[in-house]
ChimeraX commands (.cxc) that place a marker at each C-alpha (Angstrom):
marker #1 position 62.21,59.39,-42.69 radius 0.5
marker #1 position 60.24,56.26,-41.77 radius 0.5
marker #1 position 57.53,55.82,-39.11 radius 0.5
marker #1 position 59.90,54.85,-36.37 radius 0.5
marker #1 position 62.47,57.47,-37.07 radius 0.5
marker #1 position 59.82,60.21,-36.73 radius 0.5
marker #1 position 59.09,58.83,-33.32 radius 0.5
marker #1 position 62.78,58.83,-32.27 radius 0.5
marker #1 position 62.94,55.02,-32.14 radius 0.5
marker #1 position 66.04,53.48,-33.70 radius 0.5
marker #1 position 65.20,50.04,-35.06 radius 0.5
marker #1 position 68.59,49.18,-36.42 radius 0.5
marker #1 position 69.34,46.32,-38.92 radius 0.5
marker #1 position 68.30,42.78,-38.43 radius 0.5
marker #1 position 65.40,41.13,-36.69 radius 0.5
marker #1 position 64.28,42.57,-33.36 radius 0.5
marker #1 position 61.92,41.89,-30.39 radius 0.5
marker #1 position 59.86,45.03,-29.72 radius 0.5
marker #1 position 59.13,45.75,-26.03 radius 0.5
marker #1 position 55.90,47.89,-25.64 radius 0.5
marker #1 position 55.06,49.45,-22.27 radius 0.5
marker #1 position 51.42,49.54,-21.09 radius 0.5
marker #1 position 51.88,51.33,-17.69 radius 0.5
marker #1 position 49.47,53.15,-15.37 radius 0.5
marker #1 position 45.72,53.58,-15.46 radius 0.5
marker #1 position 44.09,53.24,-18.86 radius 0.5
marker #1 position 42.20,56.52,-18.82 radius 0.5
marker #1 position 43.69,58.99,-21.31 radius 0.5
marker #1 position 42.23,58.60,-24.75 radius 0.5
marker #1 position 45.19,60.41,-26.43 radius 0.5
marker #1 position 47.83,58.20,-24.90 radius 0.5
marker #1 position 45.75,55.05,-25.71 radius 0.5
marker #1 position 45.39,56.14,-29.31 radius 0.5
marker #1 position 49.15,56.59,-29.50 radius 0.5
marker #1 position 49.76,53.10,-28.07 radius 0.5
marker #1 position 47.22,51.72,-30.68 radius 0.5
marker #1 position 49.12,53.60,-33.40 radius 0.5
marker #1 position 52.44,52.03,-32.29 radius 0.5
marker #1 position 50.92,48.59,-32.24 radius 0.5
marker #1 position 49.55,49.01,-35.75 radius 0.5
marker #1 position 52.87,50.14,-36.96 radius 0.5
marker #1 position 54.51,46.95,-35.60 radius 0.5
marker #1 position 52.23,44.87,-37.69 radius 0.5
marker #1 position 53.95,45.66,-40.97 radius 0.5
marker #1 position 57.48,46.03,-39.61 radius 0.5
marker #1 position 59.39,43.03,-41.02 radius 0.5
marker #1 position 62.34,43.60,-38.66 radius 0.5
marker #1 position 60.12,43.02,-35.59 radius 0.5
marker #1 position 59.67,39.29,-35.30 radius 0.5
marker #1 position 57.92,39.15,-31.90 radius 0.5
marker #1 position 56.47,41.70,-29.29 radius 0.5
marker #1 position 56.53,41.67,-25.54 radius 0.5
marker #1 position 53.90,43.77,-23.84 radius 0.5
marker #1 position 55.22,45.03,-20.45 radius 0.5
marker #1 position 51.84,45.45,-18.48 radius 0.5
marker #1 position 51.70,47.34,-15.28 radius 0.5
marker #1 position 48.19,48.68,-14.89 radius 0.5
marker #1 position 45.35,48.81,-12.39 radius 0.5
marker #1 position 42.88,49.01,-15.33 radius 0.5
marker #1 position 40.68,51.88,-16.22 radius 0.5
marker #1 position 38.26,52.67,-18.96 radius 0.5
marker #1 position 36.35,49.65,-20.36 radius 0.5
marker #1 position 36.22,51.04,-23.82 radius 0.5
marker #1 position 39.97,52.14,-23.95 radius 0.5
marker #1 position 41.00,48.78,-22.54 radius 0.5
marker #1 position 39.10,47.14,-25.32 radius 0.5
marker #1 position 40.73,49.29,-27.90 radius 0.5
marker #1 position 44.20,48.13,-26.81 radius 0.5
marker #1 position 43.03,44.55,-26.55 radius 0.5
marker #1 position 41.77,44.61,-30.17 radius 0.5
marker #1 position 44.99,46.24,-31.43 radius 0.5
marker #1 position 47.08,43.49,-29.74 radius 0.5
marker #1 position 44.85,40.80,-31.23 radius 0.5
marker #1 position 45.44,42.20,-34.73 radius 0.5
marker #1 position 49.20,42.41,-34.08 radius 0.5
marker #1 position 49.16,38.74,-32.86 radius 0.5
marker #1 position 47.92,37.60,-36.24 radius 0.5
marker #1 position 51.30,38.59,-37.96 radius 0.5
marker #1 position 53.64,37.85,-35.13 radius 0.5
marker #1 position 53.72,36.38,-31.59 radius 0.5
marker #1 position 52.89,38.61,-28.67 radius 0.5
marker #1 position 53.86,37.76,-25.06 radius 0.5
marker #1 position 52.41,39.72,-22.11 radius 0.5
marker #1 position 54.69,40.28,-19.10 radius 0.5
marker #1 position 53.09,41.57,-15.87 radius 0.5
marker #1 position 55.40,43.79,-14.01 radius 0.5
marker #1 position 53.56,44.24,-10.79 radius 0.5
marker #1 position 49.90,44.21,-11.64 radius 0.5
marker #1 position 47.44,43.44,-14.47 radius 0.5
marker #1 position 44.09,44.09,-13.02 radius 0.5
marker #1 position 40.67,44.56,-14.68 radius 0.5
marker #1 position 41.29,46.53,-17.80 radius 0.5
marker #1 position 45.05,45.81,-17.48 radius 0.5
marker #1 position 44.27,42.10,-17.45 radius 0.5
marker #1 position 41.97,42.71,-20.57 radius 0.5
marker #1 position 45.14,43.94,-22.38 radius 0.5
marker #1 position 47.26,41.05,-21.20 radius 0.5
marker #1 position 44.58,38.57,-22.32 radius 0.5
marker #1 position 45.06,39.52,-25.92 radius 0.5
marker #1 position 48.56,38.04,-25.93 radius 0.5
marker #1 position 49.39,34.47,-26.93 radius 0.5
marker #1 position 51.10,33.86,-23.56 radius 0.5
marker #1 position 51.19,35.67,-20.11 radius 0.5
marker #1 position 54.18,35.61,-17.97 radius 0.5
marker #1 position 54.25,37.11,-14.49 radius 0.5
marker #1 position 56.45,36.94,-11.32 radius 0.5
marker #1 position 54.71,34.98,-8.58 radius 0.5
marker #1 position 54.20,38.11,-6.44 radius 0.5
marker #1 position 52.47,40.14,-9.20 radius 0.5
marker #1 position 48.69,40.74,-8.93 radius 0.5
marker #1 position 46.28,39.48,-11.66 radius 0.5
marker #1 position 42.62,39.50,-12.09 radius 0.5
marker #1 position 40.00,41.87,-10.58 radius 0.5
marker #1 position 37.50,40.65,-13.13 radius 0.5
marker #1 position 34.45,42.97,-12.66 radius 0.5
marker #1 position 32.83,46.25,-13.60 radius 0.5
marker #1 position 32.22,49.54,-11.85 radius 0.5
marker #1 position 29.80,52.16,-13.08 radius 0.5
marker #1 position 30.27,55.36,-11.13 radius 0.5
marker #1 position 29.05,58.91,-11.03 radius 0.5
marker #1 position 28.85,61.33,-7.97 radius 0.5
marker #1 position 25.59,62.83,-6.96 radius 0.5
marker #1 position 25.95,66.39,-5.69 radius 0.5
marker #1 position 22.29,67.38,-5.21 radius 0.5
marker #1 position 22.61,68.10,-1.57 radius 0.5
marker #1 position 25.73,70.13,-2.07 radius 0.5
marker #1 position 24.05,72.19,-4.68 radius 0.5
marker #1 position 21.05,72.80,-2.39 radius 0.5
marker #1 position 23.39,73.96,0.40 radius 0.5
marker #1 position 25.03,76.38,-2.07 radius 0.5
marker #1 position 21.66,77.72,-3.27 radius 0.5
marker #1 position 22.17,76.41,-6.85 radius 0.5
marker #1 position 19.32,75.17,-8.88 radius 0.5
marker #1 position 19.55,73.36,-12.22 radius 0.5
marker #1 position 17.43,74.20,-15.22 radius 0.5
marker #1 position 17.15,71.27,-17.55 radius 0.5
marker #1 position 15.55,71.19,-21.06 radius 0.5
marker #1 position 15.89,67.81,-22.74 radius 0.5
marker #1 position 14.58,65.83,-25.71 radius 0.5
marker #1 position 14.61,62.06,-24.84 radius 0.5
marker #1 position 13.11,60.57,-21.81 radius 0.5
marker #1 position 16.44,59.41,-20.38 radius 0.5
marker #1 position 18.77,62.19,-21.81 radius 0.5
marker #1 position 19.79,63.44,-18.45 radius 0.5
marker #1 position 20.14,59.94,-16.84 radius 0.5
marker #1 position 23.27,59.69,-14.52 radius 0.5
marker #1 position 23.63,63.50,-14.34 radius 0.5
marker #1 position 25.17,64.52,-10.95 radius 0.5
marker #1 position 22.51,67.01,-9.94 radius 0.5
marker #1 position 19.88,64.35,-9.09 radius 0.5
marker #1 position 19.47,60.67,-8.00 radius 0.5
marker #1 position 18.60,58.19,-10.75 radius 0.5
marker #1 position 14.95,57.01,-10.80 radius 0.5
marker #1 position 14.23,53.36,-10.20 radius 0.5
marker #1 position 13.79,52.83,-13.94 radius 0.5
marker #1 position 17.01,54.47,-14.59 radius 0.5
marker #1 position 18.79,52.35,-11.91 radius 0.5
marker #1 position 17.49,49.17,-13.67 radius 0.5
marker #1 position 18.81,50.36,-17.04 radius 0.5
marker #1 position 22.20,51.15,-15.51 radius 0.5
marker #1 position 22.22,47.72,-13.88 radius 0.5
marker #1 position 21.45,46.13,-17.30 radius 0.5
marker #1 position 24.41,48.09,-18.86 radius 0.5
marker #1 position 26.66,46.99,-16.06 radius 0.5
marker #1 position 25.74,43.36,-16.55 radius 0.5
marker #1 position 26.38,43.56,-20.30 radius 0.5
marker #1 position 29.84,44.83,-19.67 radius 0.5
marker #1 position 30.36,42.16,-16.96 radius 0.5
marker #1 position 29.31,39.38,-19.38 radius 0.5
marker #1 position 31.48,40.68,-22.14 radius 0.5
marker #1 position 34.50,40.60,-19.66 radius 0.5
marker #1 position 33.78,37.02,-18.63 radius 0.5
marker #1 position 33.31,35.89,-22.19 radius 0.5
marker #1 position 36.56,37.59,-23.23 radius 0.5
marker #1 position 38.67,35.88,-20.53 radius 0.5
marker #1 position 36.96,32.53,-21.18 radius 0.5
marker #1 position 37.75,32.75,-24.89 radius 0.5
marker #1 position 41.29,34.09,-24.69 radius 0.5
marker #1 position 42.29,31.69,-21.81 radius 0.5
marker #1 position 40.52,28.71,-23.00 radius 0.5
marker #1 position 38.44,28.32,-19.93 radius 0.5
marker #1 position 34.70,27.52,-19.38 radius 0.5
marker #1 position 32.57,30.62,-18.85 radius 0.5
marker #1 position 31.27,29.25,-15.53 radius 0.5
marker #1 position 34.84,28.85,-14.29 radius 0.5
marker #1 position 35.61,32.42,-15.17 radius 0.5
marker #1 position 32.42,33.56,-13.56 radius 0.5
marker #1 position 33.47,32.00,-10.27 radius 0.5
marker #1 position 36.69,34.09,-10.50 radius 0.5
marker #1 position 34.80,37.22,-11.52 radius 0.5
marker #1 position 34.18,38.62,-7.98 radius 0.5
marker #1 position 36.35,41.64,-8.57 radius 0.5
marker #1 position 39.06,40.25,-6.27 radius 0.5
marker #1 position 42.65,39.83,-7.44 radius 0.5
marker #1 position 45.13,36.94,-7.11 radius 0.5
marker #1 position 48.82,36.54,-6.85 radius 0.5
marker #1 position 50.36,35.34,-10.12 radius 0.5
marker #1 position 51.28,32.05,-8.46 radius 0.5
marker #1 position 47.58,31.37,-7.64 radius 0.5
marker #1 position 46.50,32.75,-11.00 radius 0.5
marker #1 position 48.69,30.26,-12.87 radius 0.5
marker #1 position 46.95,27.42,-11.03 radius 0.5
marker #1 position 43.65,29.00,-12.09 radius 0.5
marker #1 position 44.58,29.24,-15.77 radius 0.5
marker #1 position 44.78,33.06,-15.77 radius 0.5
marker #1 position 48.61,33.06,-16.29 radius 0.5
marker #1 position 50.78,30.70,-18.39 radius 0.5
marker #1 position 54.16,30.88,-16.78 radius 0.5
marker #1 position 55.81,32.36,-13.65 radius 0.5
marker #1 position 58.93,34.43,-14.45 radius 0.5
marker #1 position 60.24,37.93,-15.02 radius 0.5
marker #1 position 60.77,40.11,-18.15 radius 0.5
marker #1 position 63.80,38.01,-19.11 radius 0.5
marker #1 position 61.54,34.97,-19.20 radius 0.5
marker #1 position 59.11,36.79,-21.43 radius 0.5
marker #1 position 61.93,37.95,-23.78 radius 0.5
marker #1 position 63.25,34.40,-24.00 radius 0.5
marker #1 position 59.76,33.10,-24.82 radius 0.5
marker #1 position 59.20,35.82,-27.48 radius 0.5
marker #1 position 62.64,35.04,-28.94 radius 0.5
marker #1 position 61.81,31.32,-29.29 radius 0.5
marker #1 position 58.21,31.90,-30.63 radius 0.5
marker #1 position 59.51,34.51,-33.17 radius 0.5
marker #1 position 62.69,32.70,-33.99 radius 0.5
marker #1 position 64.55,35.95,-33.38 radius 0.5
marker #1 position 67.73,36.79,-31.51 radius 0.5
marker #1 position 67.28,38.70,-28.30 radius 0.5
marker #1 position 67.87,42.13,-29.81 radius 0.5
marker #1 position 65.32,44.33,-28.05 radius 0.5
marker #1 position 64.07,47.65,-29.20 radius 0.5
marker #1 position 61.93,49.72,-26.72 radius 0.5
marker #1 position 58.81,51.20,-28.25 radius 0.5
marker #1 position 57.08,53.87,-26.09 radius 0.5
marker #1 position 54.16,56.00,-27.03 radius 0.5
marker #1 position 55.09,59.55,-27.78 radius 0.5
marker #1 position 54.14,61.86,-24.89 radius 0.5
marker #1 position 51.19,64.13,-25.52 radius 0.5
marker #1 position 51.99,67.77,-26.39 radius 0.5
marker #1 position 51.02,68.94,-22.90 radius 0.5
marker #1 position 53.51,66.71,-21.33 radius 0.5
marker #1 position 56.35,67.76,-23.79 radius 0.5
marker #1 position 55.62,71.49,-23.21 radius 0.5
marker #1 position 55.16,71.61,-19.50 radius 0.5
marker #1 position 57.90,71.21,-16.84 radius 0.5
marker #1 position 57.83,67.96,-14.87 radius 0.5
marker #1 position 56.32,69.63,-11.66 radius 0.5
marker #1 position 53.73,71.52,-13.63 radius 0.5
marker #1 position 52.85,68.42,-15.66 radius 0.5
marker #1 position 52.36,66.39,-12.61 radius 0.5
marker #1 position 50.18,68.93,-10.91 radius 0.5
marker #1 position 48.07,69.35,-14.15 radius 0.5
marker #1 position 47.62,65.59,-14.57 radius 0.5
marker #1 position 46.67,65.12,-10.91 radius 0.5
marker #1 position 44.11,67.92,-10.99 radius 0.5
marker #1 position 42.60,66.75,-14.40 radius 0.5
marker #1 position 42.56,63.14,-13.29 radius 0.5
marker #1 position 40.86,64.00,-10.06 radius 0.5
marker #1 position 38.22,66.08,-11.89 radius 0.5
marker #1 position 37.57,63.24,-14.41 radius 0.5
marker #1 position 37.43,60.62,-11.72 radius 0.5
marker #1 position 34.99,62.67,-9.50 radius 0.5
marker #1 position 32.69,64.26,-12.09 radius 0.5
marker #1 position 32.72,62.12,-15.15 radius 0.5
marker #1 position 30.49,59.04,-15.86 radius 0.5
marker #1 position 32.82,56.04,-15.60 radius 0.5
marker #1 position 32.38,52.56,-16.82 radius 0.5
marker #1 position 35.53,50.94,-15.49 radius 0.5
marker #1 position 37.31,47.58,-15.58 radius 0.5
marker #1 position 39.23,48.69,-12.44 radius 0.5
marker link #1:1,2 radius 0.2
marker link #1:2,3 radius 0.2
marker link #1:3,4 radius 0.2
marker link #1:4,5 radius 0.2
marker link #1:5,6 radius 0.2
marker link #1:6,7 radius 0.2
marker link #1:7,8 radius 0.2
marker link #1:8,9 radius 0.2
marker link #1:9,10 radius 0.2
marker link #1:10,11 radius 0.2
marker link #1:11,12 radius 0.2
marker link #1:12,13 radius 0.2
marker link #1:13,14 radius 0.2
marker link #1:14,15 radius 0.2
marker link #1:15,16 radius 0.2
marker link #1:16,17 radius 0.2
marker link #1:17,18 radius 0.2
marker link #1:18,19 radius 0.2
marker link #1:19,20 radius 0.2
marker link #1:20,21 radius 0.2
marker link #1:21,22 radius 0.2
marker link #1:22,23 radius 0.2
marker link #1:23,24 radius 0.2
marker link #1:24,25 radius 0.2
marker link #1:25,26 radius 0.2
marker link #1:26,27 radius 0.2
marker link #1:27,28 radius 0.2
marker link #1:28,29 radius 0.2
marker link #1:29,30 radius 0.2
marker link #1:30,31 radius 0.2
marker link #1:31,32 radius 0.2
marker link #1:32,33 radius 0.2
marker link #1:33,34 radius 0.2
marker link #1:34,35 radius 0.2
marker link #1:35,36 radius 0.2
marker link #1:36,37 radius 0.2
marker link #1:37,38 radius 0.2
marker link #1:38,39 radius 0.2
marker link #1:39,40 radius 0.2
marker link #1:40,41 radius 0.2
marker link #1:41,42 radius 0.2
marker link #1:42,43 radius 0.2
marker link #1:43,44 radius 0.2
marker link #1:44,45 radius 0.2
marker link #1:45,46 radius 0.2
marker link #1:46,47 radius 0.2
marker link #1:47,48 radius 0.2
marker link #1:48,49 radius 0.2
marker link #1:49,50 radius 0.2
marker link #1:50,51 radius 0.2
marker link #1:51,52 radius 0.2
marker link #1:52,53 radius 0.2
marker link #1:53,54 radius 0.2
marker link #1:54,55 radius 0.2
marker link #1:55,56 radius 0.2
marker link #1:56,57 radius 0.2
marker link #1:57,58 radius 0.2
marker link #1:58,59 radius 0.2
marker link #1:59,60 radius 0.2
marker link #1:60,61 radius 0.2
marker link #1:61,62 radius 0.2
marker link #1:62,63 radius 0.2
marker link #1:63,64 radius 0.2
marker link #1:64,65 radius 0.2
marker link #1:65,66 radius 0.2
marker link #1:66,67 radius 0.2
marker link #1:67,68 radius 0.2
marker link #1:68,69 radius 0.2
marker link #1:69,70 radius 0.2
marker link #1:70,71 radius 0.2
marker link #1:71,72 radius 0.2
marker link #1:72,73 radius 0.2
marker link #1:73,74 radius 0.2
marker link #1:74,75 radius 0.2
marker link #1:75,76 radius 0.2
marker link #1:76,77 radius 0.2
marker link #1:77,78 radius 0.2
marker link #1:78,79 radius 0.2
marker link #1:79,80 radius 0.2
marker link #1:80,81 radius 0.2
marker link #1:81,82 radius 0.2
marker link #1:82,83 radius 0.2
marker link #1:83,84 radius 0.2
marker link #1:84,85 radius 0.2
marker link #1:85,86 radius 0.2
marker link #1:86,87 radius 0.2
marker link #1:87,88 radius 0.2
marker link #1:88,89 radius 0.2
marker link #1:89,90 radius 0.2
marker link #1:90,91 radius 0.2
marker link #1:91,92 radius 0.2
marker link #1:92,93 radius 0.2
marker link #1:93,94 radius 0.2
marker link #1:94,95 radius 0.2
marker link #1:95,96 radius 0.2
marker link #1:96,97 radius 0.2
marker link #1:97,98 radius 0.2
marker link #1:98,99 radius 0.2
marker link #1:99,100 radius 0.2
marker link #1:100,101 radius 0.2
marker link #1:101,102 radius 0.2
marker link #1:102,103 radius 0.2
marker link #1:103,104 radius 0.2
marker link #1:104,105 radius 0.2
marker link #1:105,106 radius 0.2
marker link #1:106,107 radius 0.2
marker link #1:107,108 radius 0.2
marker link #1:108,109 radius 0.2
marker link #1:109,110 radius 0.2
marker link #1:110,111 radius 0.2
marker link #1:111,112 radius 0.2
marker link #1:112,113 radius 0.2
marker link #1:113,114 radius 0.2
marker link #1:114,115 radius 0.2
marker link #1:115,116 radius 0.2
marker link #1:116,117 radius 0.2
marker link #1:117,118 radius 0.2
marker link #1:118,119 radius 0.2
marker link #1:119,120 radius 0.2
marker link #1:120,121 radius 0.2
marker link #1:121,122 radius 0.2
marker link #1:122,123 radius 0.2
marker link #1:123,124 radius 0.2
marker link #1:124,125 radius 0.2
marker link #1:125,126 radius 0.2
marker link #1:126,127 radius 0.2
marker link #1:127,128 radius 0.2
marker link #1:128,129 radius 0.2
marker link #1:129,130 radius 0.2
marker link #1:130,131 radius 0.2
marker link #1:131,132 radius 0.2
marker link #1:132,133 radius 0.2
marker link #1:133,134 radius 0.2
marker link #1:134,135 radius 0.2
marker link #1:135,136 radius 0.2
marker link #1:136,137 radius 0.2
marker link #1:137,138 radius 0.2
marker link #1:138,139 radius 0.2
marker link #1:139,140 radius 0.2
marker link #1:140,141 radius 0.2
marker link #1:141,142 radius 0.2
marker link #1:142,143 radius 0.2
marker link #1:143,144 radius 0.2
marker link #1:144,145 radius 0.2
marker link #1:145,146 radius 0.2
marker link #1:146,147 radius 0.2
marker link #1:147,148 radius 0.2
marker link #1:148,149 radius 0.2
marker link #1:149,150 radius 0.2
marker link #1:150,151 radius 0.2
marker link #1:151,152 radius 0.2
marker link #1:152,153 radius 0.2
marker link #1:153,154 radius 0.2
marker link #1:154,155 radius 0.2
marker link #1:155,156 radius 0.2
marker link #1:156,157 radius 0.2
marker link #1:157,158 radius 0.2
marker link #1:158,159 radius 0.2
marker link #1:159,160 radius 0.2
marker link #1:160,161 radius 0.2
marker link #1:161,162 radius 0.2
marker link #1:162,163 radius 0.2
marker link #1:163,164 radius 0.2
marker link #1:164,165 radius 0.2
marker link #1:165,166 radius 0.2
marker link #1:166,167 radius 0.2
marker link #1:167,168 radius 0.2
marker link #1:168,169 radius 0.2
marker link #1:169,170 radius 0.2
marker link #1:170,171 radius 0.2
marker link #1:171,172 radius 0.2
marker link #1:172,173 radius 0.2
marker link #1:173,174 radius 0.2
marker link #1:174,175 radius 0.2
marker link #1:175,176 radius 0.2
marker link #1:176,177 radius 0.2
marker link #1:177,178 radius 0.2
marker link #1:178,179 radius 0.2
marker link #1:179,180 radius 0.2
marker link #1:180,181 radius 0.2
marker link #1:181,182 radius 0.2
marker link #1:182,183 radius 0.2
marker link #1:183,184 radius 0.2
marker link #1:184,185 radius 0.2
marker link #1:185,186 radius 0.2
marker link #1:186,187 radius 0.2
marker link #1:187,188 radius 0.2
marker link #1:188,189 radius 0.2
marker link #1:189,190 radius 0.2
marker link #1:190,191 radius 0.2
marker link #1:191,192 radius 0.2
marker link #1:192,193 radius 0.2
marker link #1:193,194 radius 0.2
marker link #1:194,195 radius 0.2
marker link #1:195,196 radius 0.2
marker link #1:196,197 radius 0.2
marker link #1:197,198 radius 0.2
marker link #1:198,199 radius 0.2
marker link #1:199,200 radius 0.2
marker link #1:200,201 radius 0.2
marker link #1:201,202 radius 0.2
marker link #1:202,203 radius 0.2
marker link #1:203,204 radius 0.2
marker link #1:204,205 radius 0.2
marker link #1:205,206 radius 0.2
marker link #1:206,207 radius 0.2
marker link #1:207,208 radius 0.2
marker link #1:208,209 radius 0.2
marker link #1:209,210 radius 0.2
marker link #1:210,211 radius 0.2
marker link #1:211,212 radius 0.2
marker link #1:212,213 radius 0.2
marker link #1:213,214 radius 0.2
marker link #1:214,215 radius 0.2
marker link #1:215,216 radius 0.2
marker link #1:216,217 radius 0.2
marker link #1:217,218 radius 0.2
marker link #1:218,219 radius 0.2
marker link #1:219,220 radius 0.2
marker link #1:220,221 radius 0.2
marker link #1:221,222 radius 0.2
marker link #1:222,223 radius 0.2
marker link #1:223,224 radius 0.2
marker link #1:224,225 radius 0.2
marker link #1:225,226 radius 0.2
marker link #1:226,227 radius 0.2
marker link #1:227,228 radius 0.2
marker link #1:228,229 radius 0.2
marker link #1:229,230 radius 0.2
marker link #1:230,231 radius 0.2
marker link #1:231,232 radius 0.2
marker link #1:232,233 radius 0.2
marker link #1:233,234 radius 0.2
marker link #1:234,235 radius 0.2
marker link #1:235,236 radius 0.2
marker link #1:236,237 radius 0.2
marker link #1:237,238 radius 0.2
marker link #1:238,239 radius 0.2
marker link #1:239,240 radius 0.2
marker link #1:240,241 radius 0.2
marker link #1:241,242 radius 0.2
marker link #1:242,243 radius 0.2
marker link #1:243,244 radius 0.2
marker link #1:244,245 radius 0.2
marker link #1:245,246 radius 0.2
marker link #1:246,247 radius 0.2
marker link #1:247,248 radius 0.2
marker link #1:248,249 radius 0.2
marker link #1:249,250 radius 0.2
marker link #1:250,251 radius 0.2
marker link #1:251,252 radius 0.2
marker link #1:252,253 radius 0.2
marker link #1:253,254 radius 0.2
marker link #1:254,255 radius 0.2
marker link #1:255,256 radius 0.2
marker link #1:256,257 radius 0.2
marker link #1:257,258 radius 0.2
marker link #1:258,259 radius 0.2
marker link #1:259,260 radius 0.2
marker link #1:260,261 radius 0.2
marker link #1:261,262 radius 0.2
marker link #1:262,263 radius 0.2
marker link #1:263,264 radius 0.2
marker link #1:264,265 radius 0.2
marker link #1:265,266 radius 0.2
marker link #1:266,267 radius 0.2
marker link #1:267,268 radius 0.2
marker link #1:268,269 radius 0.2
view
């Protein structure tokens, strides 16, 4: 049984265009790892002549967005990749779309939101009201930097700002390189705001206005392949496959909320 049969994906005979979905927030490491695994599998599949990324994401983790971006770049060395924006490709979602050779989006889709957020809650006052005190034993002057039980010191705030600026510059440089735009031009776009695809096309952030059919036509032409489409979706994590839909939805909501509120986040979102 080959790689695709094990995943329940029937490739069939003859050349194909693979359609890969990148939907939702880019926050779950296991799901991103599965997406990267699928993209790597497509590299060596001779039946797949071109790939369409169906992107519909508000962004998420900077590191995870970068992982998918790099996987798409590697895939693009062996076959053409076209990104289709379903309704939004924002921040990390746009990082993913930028890895494709061409970006297609309907005029009403939202694109951009080039910027960085570093976020962590501070619950010191809440702990004091609850009568909770923290005992900390550390090795390393900044080992407990950005912990939620205290405010950052002025020195720590400067270090966090430096980290933020490094991510911000990386984002700008990536978009400039992938879209063939001057860095200063991209910097003028990088206010965190988003644009309609119609405006983004004028700005050089999108190549063509159209829908998924437009993207498939483009991929068919670039890959010299008939429009025989195979849908390639990441395998659902074990938790999703074991739990009932209602329970899964509740678990994902609770875990996602805890992660968003308590975890240190460096986000392209």
